GUZA-181442 format. One line per 10 residues: their letters; for each residue x, y, z of N, C-alpha, C. Coordinates in Angstrom, 1 decimal, padded with zeros to 4 digits, always signed. Layout:
# GUZA-181442
A	X:Y:Z:X:Y:Z:X:Y:Z | ... .
This chain:
# GUZA-181442
MAMTGLLAQI	-088.7:-044.2:+102.3:-088.7:-045.6:+101.6:-088.5:-045.4:+100.1 | -089.0:-044.4:+099.5:-088.9:-044.2:+098.1:-087.4:-043.9:+097.8 | -086.7:-043.1:+098.6:-085.3:-042.8:+098.4:-084.5:-044.0:+098.6 | -084.8:-044.8:+099.6:-084.0:-046.1:+099.8:-084.2:-047.0:+098.6 | -085.4:-047.0:+098.1:-085.6:-047.9:+096.9:-084.9:-047.4:+095.7 | -084.8:-046.1:+095.5:-084.1:-045.5:+094.4:-082.6:-045.8:+094.5 | -082.0:-045.6:+095.7:-080.6:-045.9:+095.9:-080.3:-047.4:+095.6 | -081.3:-048.2:+096.0:-081.1:-049.7:+095.8:-081.0:-050.0:+094.3 | -081.6:-049.2:+093.5:-081.6:-049.5:+092.1:-080.4:-049.0:+091.4 | -079.6:-048.1:+092.0:-078.4:-047.6:+091.4:-077.3:-048.6:+091.7 .
PYQALVLLGS	-076.5:-048.9:+090.6:-075.4:-049.9:+090.8:-074.4:-049.4:+091.8 | -073.7:-050.3:+092.5:-072.7:-050.0:+093.5:-071.6:-049.1:+092.9 | -071.2:-049.5:+091.7:-070.1:-048.8:+091.0:-070.4:-047.3:+090.7 | -071.7:-047.1:+090.4:-072.1:-045.7:+090.2:-072.1:-044.9:+091.5 | -072.5:-045.5:+092.6:-072.4:-044.8:+093.9:-071.0:-044.4:+094.2 | -070.0:-045.3:+093.9:-068.6:-045.0:+094.2:-068.1:-043.9:+093.3 | -068.5:-043.9:+092.1:-068.1:-042.8:+091.2:-068.7:-041.5:+091.6 | -070.0:-041.5:+092.0:-070.6:-040.3:+092.5:-069.9:-039.7:+093.7 | -069.6:-040.6:+094.7:-068.9:-040.2:+095.9:-067.5:-039.6:+095.6 | -066.8:-040.2:+094.6:-065.5:-039.7:+094.3:-065.6:-038.4:+093.6 .
ALVTVFKSIA	-066.6:-038.2:+092.8:-066.8:-036.9:+092.1:-067.0:-035.8:+093.1 | -067.9:-036.1:+094.1:-068.2:-035.1:+095.1:-066.9:-034.7:+095.9 | -066.1:-035.7:+096.3:-064.8:-035.4:+097.0:-063.9:-034.6:+096.2 | -063.8:-034.9:+094.9:-063.0:-034.2:+094.0:-063.4:-032.7:+093.9 | -064.7:-032.5:+093.8:-065.2:-031.1:+093.7:-064.8:-030.4:+095.0 | -065.0:-031.1:+096.1:-064.7:-030.4:+097.4:-063.2:-030.1:+097.5 | -062.4:-030.9:+097.1:-060.9:-030.7:+097.2:-060.4:-029.7:+096.1 | -061.2:-029.3:+095.2:-060.8:-028.4:+094.1:-061.1:-026.9:+094.6 | -061.7:-026.7:+095.7:-062.0:-025.4:+096.2:-061.4:-025.2:+097.6 | -060.6:-024.2:+097.8:-060.1:-023.8:+099.1:-060.4:-022.3:+099.3 .
FVQEGQRGVK	-060.2:-021.9:+100.5:-060.4:-020.5:+100.8:-059.4:-020.0:+101.8 | -059.1:-018.7:+101.8:-058.2:-018.0:+102.7:-059.0:-017.0:+103.4 | -059.0:-017.0:+104.7:-059.8:-016.1:+105.5:-059.2:-014.7:+105.6 | -060.0:-013.7:+105.9:-059.5:-012.3:+106.1:-058.5:-012.3:+107.2 | -057.4:-011.6:+107.0:-056.3:-011.6:+108.0:-055.3:-012.7:+107.8 | -055.5:-013.5:+106.7:-054.5:-014.5:+106.4:-054.0:-014.3:+105.0 | -052.9:-015.0:+104.8:-052.3:-015.1:+103.4:-051.9:-016.5:+103.2 | -051.9:-017.0:+102.0:-051.6:-018.4:+101.7:-050.6:-018.5:+100.6 | -050.0:-019.7:+100.5:-049.1:-020.1:+099.4:-049.6:-021.5:+098.9 | -049.8:-021.5:+097.6:-050.2:-022.8:+097.0:-049.0:-023.6:+096.6 .
LRFGKAVRYR	-049.0:-024.9:+097.1:-047.9:-025.8:+096.8:-048.4:-026.8:+095.7 | -047.6:-027.1:+094.7:-047.9:-028.1:+093.7:-046.7:-029.1:+093.7 | -047.1:-030.3:+094.0:-046.1:-031.4:+094.1:-045.0:-031.0:+095.2 | -045.5:-030.3:+096.2:-044.6:-029.9:+097.3:-043.8:-028.6:+097.1 | -043.9:-028.0:+095.9:-043.2:-026.8:+095.6:-044.1:-025.6:+095.5 | -043.7:-024.4:+095.9:-044.5:-023.2:+095.8:-044.8:-022.9:+094.4 | -046.0:-022.5:+094.1:-046.3:-022.1:+092.7:-045.8:-020.7:+092.6 | -045.0:-020.4:+091.5:-044.4:-019.1:+091.3:-044.8:-018.4:+090.0 | -044.6:-017.1:+090.0:-044.9:-016.4:+088.7:-043.8:-016.8:+087.7 | -044.3:-017.0:+086.4:-043.4:-017.4:+085.4:-042.9:-016.2:+084.5 .
TGKNAGQPKI	-043.7:-015.1:+084.5:-043.3:-014.0:+083.7:-043.6:-012.7:+084.5 | -043.2:-011.6:+083.9:-043.4:-010.3:+084.6:-042.3:-009.9:+085.6 | -042.5:-008.8:+086.2:-041.5:-008.3:+087.2:-041.4:-009.2:+088.4 | -042.4:-010.0:+088.7:-042.3:-010.9:+089.8:-041.9:-012.3:+089.4 | -041.4:-012.5:+088.2:-041.0:-013.8:+087.8:-040.1:-014.5:+088.8 | -040.4:-015.7:+089.1:-039.6:-016.5:+090.0:-040.1:-016.3:+091.5 | -040.9:-015.3:+091.8:-041.4:-015.1:+093.1:-042.6:-016.0:+093.4 | -042.8:-016.5:+094.6:-044.0:-017.3:+094.9:-045.3:-016.5:+094.9 | -046.3:-017.1:+094.4:-047.6:-016.5:+094.4:-048.3:-016.5:+095.8 | -048.6:-015.3:+096.2:-049.3:-015.2:+097.5:-050.8:-015.2:+097.3 .
VLPGFVFMIP	-051.5:-016.1:+098.0:-052.9:-016.1:+097.8:-053.6:-015.2:+098.8 | -054.4:-014.3:+098.3:-055.1:-013.3:+099.1:-056.4:-013.9:+099.6 | -057.1:-013.2:+100.6:-058.3:-013.7:+101.2:-059.4:-014.0:+100.1 | -060.1:-015.1:+100.2:-061.1:-015.4:+099.2:-061.0:-016.9:+098.8 | -061.7:-017.3:+097.8:-061.7:-018.6:+097.2:-060.5:-018.8:+096.3 | -060.0:-020.0:+096.2:-058.9:-020.3:+095.3:-059.2:-021.8:+094.8 | -059.0:-021.9:+093.5:-059.2:-023.2:+092.9:-057.9:-024.1:+092.9 | -058.1:-025.3:+093.3:-057.0:-026.2:+093.4:-057.1:-027.4:+092.5 | -056.0:-028.0:+092.1:-056.0:-029.2:+091.4:-056.0:-030.4:+092.4 | -057.1:-031.1:+092.4:-057.3:-032.1:+093.5:-056.1:-033.1:+093.5 .
YIDKLKRRHV	-055.7:-033.4:+094.7:-054.6:-034.4:+095.0:-053.2:-034.0:+094.5 | -053.1:-032.8:+093.9:-051.9:-032.3:+093.5:-051.5:-031.0:+094.2 | -052.4:-030.1:+094.3:-052.2:-028.8:+095.0:-052.5:-028.9:+096.4 | -051.8:-028.1:+097.2:-052.0:-028.0:+098.7:-051.9:-026.5:+099.1 | -052.7:-026.1:+099.9:-052.7:-024.7:+100.3:-052.2:-024.6:+101.8 | -051.2:-023.7:+102.0:-050.7:-023.5:+103.4:-051.0:-022.0:+103.7 | -051.6:-021.8:+104.9:-052.0:-020.5:+105.3:-051.3:-020.0:+106.5 | -051.2:-018.7:+106.7:-050.6:-018.1:+107.9:-051.3:-016.7:+108.1 | -051.6:-016.4:+109.4:-052.2:-015.1:+109.7:-051.2:-014.1:+109.7 | -051.6:-012.9:+109.3:-050.6:-011.8:+109.2:-051.0:-010.6:+110.1 .
RQETIRLDYQ	-051.9:-010.9:+111.0:-052.3:-009.8:+112.0:-051.1:-009.6:+113.0 | -051.2:-008.5:+113.7:-050.2:-008.2:+114.7:-050.2:-009.2:+115.8 | -049.1:-009.7:+116.2:-049.0:-010.8:+117.1:-048.2:-010.4:+118.4 | -048.6:-010.8:+119.5:-047.9:-010.6:+120.8:-047.3:-011.8:+121.3 | -046.0:-011.8:+121.7:-045.4:-012.9:+122.3:-044.8:-012.5:+123.7 | -045.2:-013.1:+124.7:-044.8:-012.8:+126.1:-043.6:-013.6:+126.5 | -042.5:-013.0:+126.9:-041.3:-013.7:+127.3:-041.4:-013.9:+128.8 | -041.4:-015.2:+129.2:-041.5:-015.5:+130.6:-040.3:-015.0:+131.4 | -040.5:-015.0:+132.8:-039.4:-014.5:+133.7:-038.2:-015.4:+133.5 | -037.0:-014.7:+133.5:-035.8:-015.4:+133.5:-034.8:-014.6:+134.4 .
KIMFKDGMIF	-033.9:-015.3:+135.1:-032.9:-014.6:+135.9:-031.8:-014.1:+135.1 | -031.5:-012.8:+135.2:-030.4:-012.2:+134.5:-029.5:-011.4:+135.4 | -028.2:-011.7:+135.3:-027.2:-011.0:+136.1:-026.7:-009.8:+135.3 | -026.8:-008.6:+135.9:-026.3:-007.4:+135.3:-024.7:-007.4:+135.5 | -024.2:-006.4:+134.8:-022.7:-006.3:+134.8:-022.2:-006.0:+136.1 | -023.0:-005.3:+137.0:-022.5:-005.0:+138.4:-022.8:-006.1:+139.4 | -023.3:-007.3:+138.9:-023.5:-008.4:+139.8:-024.9:-008.5:+140.3 | -025.7:-007.6:+140.1:-027.1:-007.6:+140.6:-027.9:-008.6:+139.7 | -028.8:-009.4:+140.4:-029.6:-010.4:+139.7:-031.1:-010.0:+139.8 | -031.7:-010.0:+138.6:-033.1:-009.6:+138.5:-033.9:-010.6:+137.8 .
QVSAMLLFTV	-035.2:-010.8:+138.2:-036.2:-011.6:+137.4:-036.8:-010.6:+136.4 | -036.6:-010.9:+135.1:-037.1:-010.0:+134.1:-038.0:-010.7:+133.1 | -039.1:-010.0:+132.8:-040.1:-010.5:+131.8:-040.3:-009.4:+130.7 | -040.7:-009.8:+129.5:-040.8:-008.8:+128.5:-041.9:-009.2:+127.5 | -042.2:-008.4:+126.5:-043.2:-008.7:+125.5:-042.7:-008.2:+124.1 | -043.1:-008.9:+123.1:-042.7:-008.6:+121.7:-044.0:-008.4:+120.9 | -044.0:-007.4:+120.1:-045.1:-007.1:+119.1:-044.5:-007.2:+117.7 | -045.1:-008.0:+116.8:-044.6:-008.1:+115.5:-045.7:-008.5:+114.5 | -045.4:-008.3:+113.2:-046.3:-008.6:+112.2:-045.6:-009.3:+111.1 | -046.2:-010.3:+110.5:-045.6:-011.0:+109.4:-045.8:-010.2:+108.1 .
TDVFKAMFEI	-044.7:-009.9:+107.4:-044.8:-009.1:+106.2:-044.5:-009.9:+105.0 | -043.8:-011.0:+105.1:-043.6:-011.9:+104.0:-044.0:-013.3:+104.4 | -045.2:-013.7:+104.0:-045.7:-015.0:+104.5:-044.9:-016.2:+104.0 | -044.3:-016.1:+102.9:-043.5:-017.2:+102.4:-042.3:-017.4:+103.2 | -041.6:-016.4:+103.6:-040.4:-016.5:+104.4:-040.8:-017.0:+105.8 | -041.9:-016.5:+106.3:-042.4:-016.8:+107.7:-042.7:-018.3:+107.8 | -043.2:-018.9:+106.7:-043.6:-020.3:+106.7:-042.5:-021.3:+106.3 | -041.6:-020.8:+105.4:-040.6:-021.7:+104.8:-039.2:-021.4:+105.1 | -038.8:-020.2:+105.5:-037.5:-019.9:+105.8:-037.1:-020.2:+107.2 | -038.1:-020.3:+108.1:-037.8:-020.7:+109.5:-038.9:-021.6:+110.0 .
EDLDDAVETL	-038.4:-022.6:+110.7:-039.4:-023.6:+111.3:-040.0:-023.1:+112.6 | -041.3:-023.1:+112.6:-042.1:-022.6:+113.8:-041.7:-021.2:+114.2 | -042.2:-020.2:+113.4:-041.8:-018.8:+113.6:-042.0:-018.3:+115.0 | -043.2:-018.6:+115.6:-043.5:-018.1:+116.9:-042.5:-018.6:+118.0 | -042.1:-019.9:+117.9:-041.1:-020.4:+118.8:-039.8:-019.8:+118.6 | -039.4:-019.6:+117.3:-038.1:-019.0:+117.0:-038.0:-017.6:+117.5 | -039.1:-016.8:+117.3:-039.1:-015.4:+117.8:-039.0:-015.4:+119.3 | -039.7:-016.3:+120.0:-039.6:-016.3:+121.5:-038.1:-016.6:+121.9 | -037.5:-017.6:+121.3:-036.2:-018.0:+121.7:-035.2:-016.9:+121.4 | -035.3:-016.3:+120.3:-034.4:-015.2:+119.9:-034.6:-014.0:+120.9 .
GLAILREELS	-035.9:-013.7:+121.2:-036.1:-012.6:+122.1:-035.5:-012.8:+123.5 | -035.6:-014.0:+124.0:-035.0:-014.3:+125.3:-033.5:-014.2:+125.3 | -032.9:-014.6:+124.2:-031.4:-014.5:+124.1:-031.0:-013.1:+124.0 | -031.7:-012.3:+123.2:-031.3:-010.9:+123.0:-031.5:-010.1:+124.3 | -032.6:-010.4:+125.0:-032.9:-009.8:+126.3:-031.8:-010.0:+127.3 | -031.3:-011.3:+127.4:-030.2:-011.6:+128.3:-028.9:-011.0:+127.9 | -028.6:-011.0:+126.7:-027.3:-010.4:+126.2:-027.3:-008.9:+126.5 | -028.4:-008.2:+126.2:-028.5:-006.8:+126.3:-028.4:-006.3:+127.8 | -029.1:-007.0:+128.6:-029.2:-006.6:+130.0:-027.9:-007.0:+130.8 | -027.3:-008.1:+130.4:-026.1:-008.5:+131.1:-024.9:-007.6:+130.8 .
SRNHKDLADH	-025.0:-006.8:+129.8:-024.0:-005.8:+129.4:-024.2:-004.4:+130.1 | -025.3:-004.3:+130.9:-025.6:-003.0:+131.5:-025.6:-003.1:+133.0 | -025.6:-002.0:+133.7:-025.8:-001.9:+135.1:-027.2:-001.9:+135.5 | -027.5:-002.4:+136.7:-029.0:-002.5:+137.1:-029.6:-001.1:+137.2 | -028.8:+000.0:+137.3:-029.4:+001.3:+137.4:-030.0:+001.8:+136.1 | -029.6:+001.1:+135.0:-030.1:+001.4:+133.7:-031.6:+001.1:+133.6 | -032.1:+000.3:+134.5:-033.5:-000.1:+134.4:-034.4:+001.1:+134.7 | -033.9:+002.1:+135.2:-034.7:+003.3:+135.4:-035.2:+003.9:+134.1 | -034.5:+003.6:+133.0:-034.9:+004.1:+131.7:-035.4:+003.0:+130.8 | -036.6:+002.5:+131.0:-037.1:+001.4:+130.2:-037.2:+001.7:+128.7 .
EKIGKALLDR	-037.5:+002.9:+128.4:-037.7:+003.3:+127.0:-036.4:+003.1:+126.2 | -035.3:+003.6:+126.8:-034.0:+003.4:+126.2:-033.6:+002.0:+126.0 | -033.8:+001.2:+127.0:-033.5:-000.3:+126.9:-034.4:-000.9:+125.8 | -035.7:-000.6:+125.8:-036.6:-001.1:+124.8:-036.2:-000.8:+123.4 | -035.7:+000.4:+123.2:-035.2:+000.8:+121.8:-034.0:+000.0:+121.4 | -033.1:-000.2:+122.4:-031.9:-001.0:+122.1:-032.3:-002.4:+121.8 | -033.2:-003.0:+122.5:-033.6:-004.4:+122.2:-034.3:-004.5:+120.9 | -035.2:-003.5:+120.6:-035.9:-003.5:+119.3:-034.9:-003.4:+118.1 | -033.9:-002.5:+118.2:-032.9:-002.4:+117.2:-032.1:-003.7:+116.9 | -031.9:-004.4:+118.0:-031.1:-005.7:+117.8:-031.9:-006.8:+117.2 .
ISQKGEEWGV	-033.2:-006.9:+117.6:-034.0:-008.0:+117.1:-034.5:-007.7:+115.7 | -034.6:-006.4:+115.3:-035.1:-006.0:+114.0:-034.1:-006.5:+112.9 | -032.8:-006.7:+113.3:-031.8:-007.1:+112.3:-032.2:-008.5:+111.7 | -032.9:-009.3:+112.5:-033.3:-010.6:+112.1:-034.7:-010.6:+111.4 | -035.4:-009.5:+111.5:-036.8:-009.5:+111.0:-036.9:-009.7:+109.5 | -036.0:-009.0:+108.7:-036.1:-009.1:+107.3:-035.8:-010.5:+106.8 | -034.9:-011.1:+107.5:-034.5:-012.5:+107.1:-035.7:-013.5:+107.3 | -036.5:-013.2:+108.3:-037.6:-014.1:+108.6:-039.0:-013.6:+108.1 | -039.0:-012.5:+107.4:-040.2:-011.9:+106.8:-041.1:-011.3:+107.9 | -040.5:-010.7:+108.9:-041.2:-010.2:+110.1:-040.8:-008.7:+110.3 .
KFHAFKLTDC	-041.8:-007.9:+110.7:-041.5:-006.5:+111.1:-041.8:-006.5:+112.6 | -040.8:-006.1:+113.4:-041.0:-006.0:+114.9:-041.4:-004.5:+115.2 | -042.4:-004.4:+116.0:-042.9:-003.1:+116.3:-042.5:-002.6:+117.7 | -042.3:-003.5:+118.7:-042.0:-003.1:+120.0:-041.3:-004.3:+120.7 | -040.4:-003.9:+121.6:-039.8:-004.9:+122.5:-039.7:-004.2:+123.9 | -040.7:-004.6:+124.8:-040.8:-003.9:+126.0:-040.6:-004.7:+127.2 | -040.0:-004.2:+128.2:-039.8:-004.8:+129.5:-041.2:-004.7:+130.3 | -041.7:-005.8:+130.8:-043.0:-005.8:+131.5:-042.8:-005.8:+133.0 | -041.7:-006.4:+133.5:-041.4:-006.5:+134.9:-039.9:-006.8:+135.2 | -039.4:-006.1:+136.2:-038.0:-006.3:+136.6:-038.0:-006.3:+138.1 .
SPTVETEQLV	-037.9:-007.5:+138.6:-037.9:-007.7:+140.1:-036.6:-008.3:+140.6 | -036.0:-007.6:+141.6:-034.7:-008.2:+142.1:-035.0:-009.4:+142.9 | -034.0:-010.3:+142.9:-034.1:-011.5:+143.8:-034.0:-011.0:+145.3 | -034.2:-012.0:+146.2:-034.2:-011.6:+147.6:-032.8:-011.0:+148.0 | -031.8:-011.7:+147.6:-030.4:-011.2:+147.9:-030.1:-009.9:+147.3 | -030.5:-009.7:+146.0:-030.3:-008.4:+145.3:-031.1:-007.3:+145.9 | -032.3:-007.6:+146.3:-033.2:-006.6:+147.0:-032.5:-006.0:+148.2 | -031.9:-006.9:+149.0:-031.2:-006.4:+150.2:-030.0:-005.5:+149.8 | -029.3:-005.9:+148.7:-028.1:-005.1:+148.3:-028.6:-003.7:+147.8 | -029.7:-003.7:+147.0:-030.3:-002.5:+146.5:-030.7:-001.5:+147.6 .
LMETGVPLKT	-031.4:-002.1:+148.6:-031.8:-001.3:+149.8:-030.6:-000.7:+150.5 | -029.5:-001.6:+150.6:-028.3:-001.1:+151.3:-027.7:+000.0:+150.5 | -027.7:-000.2:+149.2:-027.0:+000.8:+148.3:-027.7:+002.2:+148.4 | -029.0:+002.2:+148.5:-029.8:+003.4:+148.6:-029.9:+003.9:+150.0 | -029.8:+003.0:+151.0:-030.0:+003.4:+152.4:-028.7:+004.0:+153.0 | -027.6:+003.5:+152.7:-026.3:+004.0:+153.3:-026.1:+005.5:+153.0 | -026.3:+006.0:+151.8:-026.1:+007.4:+151.6:-027.1:+008.2:+152.4 | -028.4:+007.7:+152.5:-029.4:+008.5:+153.2:-029.0:+008.5:+154.7 | -028.5:+007.4:+155.2:-028.2:+007.4:+156.6:-026.9:+008.3:+156.9 | -026.0:+008.3:+155.9:-024.9:+009.2:+156.0:-025.3:+010.7:+156.1 .
QALQGAANEL	-026.2:+011.0:+155.2:-026.7:+012.4:+155.2:-027.4:+012.8:+156.5 | -028.2:+011.8:+157.0:-028.9:+012.1:+158.3:-028.0:+012.2:+159.4 | -026.9:+011.4:+159.5:-025.9:+011.5:+160.5:-025.2:+012.8:+160.5 | -024.8:+013.2:+159.3:-024.1:+014.5:+159.1:-025.0:+015.7:+159.5 | -026.3:+015.6:+159.1:-027.2:+016.7:+159.4:-027.4:+016.8:+161.0 | -027.5:+015.6:+161.6:-027.7:+015.7:+163.1:-026.4:+016.3:+163.7 | -025.2:+015.9:+163.2:-024.0:+016.5:+163.8:-023.9:+018.0:+163.6 | -024.4:+018.4:+162.5:-024.3:+019.9:+162.2:-025.3:+020.7:+163.1 | -026.4:+020.1:+163.4:-027.4:+020.7:+164.3:-026.8:+020.8:+165.7 | -026.0:+019.8:+166.1:-025.4:+019.8:+167.5:-024.2:+020.7:+167.5 .
GCKILQLNSQ	-023.8:+021.1:+166.4:-022.5:+021.9:+166.3:-021.3:+021.1:+166.4 | -021.4:+019.8:+166.1:-020.3:+018.9:+166.2:-019.7:+018.7:+164.8 | -018.5:+018.1:+164.8:-017.8:+017.8:+163.6:-017.5:+016.3:+163.5 | -017.9:+015.7:+162.4:-017.7:+014.2:+162.3:-016.2:+014.0:+161.8 | -015.5:+013.4:+162.7:-014.1:+013.1:+162.4:-013.9:+011.9:+161.6 | -014.7:+010.9:+161.7:-014.6:+009.6:+161.0:-016.0:+009.0:+160.8 | -016.2:+008.5:+159.6:-017.5:+007.9:+159.3:-017.2:+006.5:+158.6 | -017.5:+005.5:+159.3:-017.3:+004.1:+158.8:-018.5:+003.6:+158.0 | -018.6:+004.0:+156.8:-019.8:+003.6:+156.0:-019.7:+002.1:+155.6 | -018.5:+001.5:+155.5:-018.4:+000.1:+155.2:-019.0:-000.7:+156.3 .
LGAVLLGFPL	-018.7:-000.3:+157.5:-019.3:-001.1:+158.7:-020.8:-001.0:+158.7 | -021.3:+000.2:+158.3:-022.8:+000.4:+158.3:-023.4:-000.4:+157.1 | -022.6:-000.6:+156.0:-023.1:-001.4:+154.9:-023.2:-002.8:+155.3 | -022.2:-003.3:+156.1:-022.2:-004.7:+156.5:-023.4:-005.0:+157.5 | -023.6:-004.0:+158.4:-024.6:-004.2:+159.4:-025.9:-003.6:+158.8 | -026.4:-004.3:+157.8:-027.6:-003.8:+157.0:-028.8:-003.6:+158.0 | -029.3:-002.4:+157.9:-030.4:-002.1:+158.7:-030.0:-001.5:+160.0 | -028.7:-001.5:+160.4:-028.2:-000.9:+161.6:-027.7:+000.5:+161.3 | -027.7:+001.4:+162.3:-027.2:+002.8:+162.1:-025.8:+002.8:+161.7 | -025.4:+003.8:+160.9:-024.0:+003.9:+160.6:-023.2:+004.3:+161.8 .
IGAVGTERTT	-021.9:+003.8:+161.8:-021.0:+004.0:+163.0:-020.2:+005.2:+162.7 | -020.3:+006.2:+163.6:-019.5:+007.5:+163.3:-018.8:+007.9:+164.6 | -017.7:+008.5:+164.4:-016.9:+009.1:+165.5:-017.1:+010.6:+165.5 | -017.7:+011.2:+166.5:-018.0:+012.6:+166.5:-017.0:+013.4:+167.4 | -016.5:+014.5:+166.8:-015.6:+015.3:+167.6:-016.2:+015.9:+168.8 | -015.4:+016.4:+169.7:-015.9:+017.1:+170.9:-015.5:+018.5:+171.0 | -015.5:+019.2:+169.8:-015.2:+020.6:+169.8:-016.2:+021.4:+170.6 | -017.5:+021.1:+170.5:-018.5:+021.9:+171.2:-018.4:+021.7:+172.7 | -018.1:+020.5:+173.1:-017.9:+020.2:+174.5:-016.7:+021.0:+175.1 | -015.6:+021.0:+174.3:-014.4:+021.7:+174.8:-014.7:+023.2:+174.9 .
KVDDSRDEKD	-015.4:+023.8:+174.0:-015.8:+025.2:+174.1:-016.6:+025.5:+175.3 | -017.6:+024.6:+175.6:-018.5:+024.8:+176.7:-017.7:+024.8:+178.0 | -016.7:+023.8:+178.1:-015.9:+023.7:+179.3:-015.0:+024.9:+179.5 | -014.4:+025.4:+178.4:-013.6:+026.6:+178.5:-014.4:+027.8:+179.0 | -015.6:+028.0:+178.5:-016.4:+029.1:+178.9:-016.8:+029.0:+180.4 | -017.0:+027.8:+180.9:-017.3:+027.6:+182.3:-016.1:+028.0:+183.2 | -014.9:+027.6:+182.7:-013.7:+027.9:+183.5:-013.5:+029.4:+183.6 | -013.8:+030.2:+182.5:-013.6:+031.6:+182.5:-014.5:+032.2:+183.5 | -015.8:+031.7:+183.6:-016.8:+032.3:+184.5:-016.3:+032.0:+186.0 | -015.8:+030.9:+186.2:-015.3:+030.6:+187.6:-014.2:+031.5:+188.0 .
DGAD	-013.3:+031.7:+187.1:-012.1:+032.6:+187.4:-012.6:+034.0:+187.7 | -013.6:+034.5:+186.9:-014.2:+035.8:+187.2:-014.8:+035.9:+188.5 | -015.5:+034.9:+189.0:-016.2:+034.9:+190.3:-015.2:+035.0:+191.4 | -014.0:+034.3:+191.2:-013.0:+034.3:+192.2:-012.4:+035.8:+192.4 .
């Protein structure tokens, strides 16, 4: 009740001035958290160094408190910790016609907070879009068998995307494939590609054990009949030799 009475005695104009003063004090102090960097804007322009070796360069605000001119200065912040962006699955056709569902991940760190905030709009979205485009371009120029060496492909992807890093104030640390799955149609072709040579070797091995000679092997027909045995024409040299030996034994008996 005493406080209410005291406030009632203070003129309305004084209360308004007191409230405005408190707001002004609040707006005159800002802070940057650990793991962040900031840029102070004055009338919409970045505050820059006027003298010294950094003359003309924007002032980067380090973690801690920073004093602002109320209603004139504005502070923009950006975290500079290592960031991971996952690239969702996309269908990519390789040079040999095989189609795979491919996903990947990017690791990067902001090295120039001014470029990251003002040279490119929405850095995270731009990095994701660029990563998807480079991934498609790189893999579409290769054969699907190159997927066996993920490390080599990752290095090639990293080299390509790093060319854009300096322009955006970003350092890319890794560009890795996380999954490469063939489509249903491609999976059948891959199985056929690996299965036909194995079936060919098995058929040749069986013929050798029987002492037969394969005169003709139609691998194309076996490839068309996916999952079916290869079609082969086996010579009858062994049968002929057996018949000849039987004839000789019969002549001797006579």
